[in-house]
C-alpha positions in Angstrom: 59.9 69.5 78.2 59.9 70.5 81.9 62.3 73.1 83.4 64.9 71.7 85.7 65.9 73.8 88.7 69.4 74.2 90.0 70.3 71.6 92.7 71.6 74.4 95.0 69.0 74.4 97.8 68.8 78.2 97.9 68.8 78.8 94.2 65.8 79.4 92.0 67.6 79.4 88.6 66.7 77.1 85.8 69.5 75.0 84.4 70.2 74.8 80.7 72.5 73.0 78.3 75.5 74.6 80.0 74.6 73.1 83.4 77.4 71.7 85.6 76.6 68.1 86.6 78.2 66.8 89.8 77.2 63.7 91.6 74.2 63.3 89.3 72.9 66.8 90.2 72.7 69.8 87.8 73.8 73.2 88.8 73.4 76.5 87.0 77.0 77.6 87.8 80.2 76.6 89.5 79.5 78.7 92.6 76.3 76.8 93.2 78.0 73.5 92.5 80.8 74.4 95.0 78.2 75.3 97.7 79.2 79.0 97.7 82.3 78.1 99.8 83.6 81.7 100.0 80.3 83.5 99.4 80.7 83.4 95.6 77.6 84.8 94.0 75.4 82.9 91.6 76.0 83.8 88.0 72.4 84.9 87.6 71.9 88.6 88.3 69.3 89.1 91.1 69.7 85.6 92.5 70.7 85.7 96.2 71.3 82.1 96.8 74.9 82.7 98.0 73.6 84.9 100.8 71.0 82.3 101.8 73.5 79.4 101.6 75.7 80.9 104.3 75.2 79.5 107.7 72.9 81.6 109.8 75.6 82.2 112.4 78.1 83.6 109.8 75.4 86.0 108.5 74.9 87.3 112.1 78.7 87.7 112.5 78.9 89.5 109.2 76.1 91.8 110.1 77.7 92.6 113.5 81.0 93.5 111.8 79.2 95.8 109.4 77.2 97.6 112.1 79.6 97.8 115.0 83.2 98.7 114.1 85.6 97.9 116.9 86.8 101.5 116.9 83.5 102.9 118.0 83.0 103.3 121.7 80.0 101.5 123.4 77.2 103.9 124.2 76.4 104.3 127.9 
């Protein structure tokens, strides 16, 4: 029997008997099946598919918020 991978494009998890099936596709967890709508992490520890599933623009926005608080003055 061959291993079946999660249908989440960014996920590398293998689905098992507990797989969620939606629209004929098997997912390893509800977060993957829902497309990581609010950045929910994958159930598998060490899988970073939620981070990779975010649109690139939102990842840049998030990084900017983390590195440049509005309260800090701009350096001359």
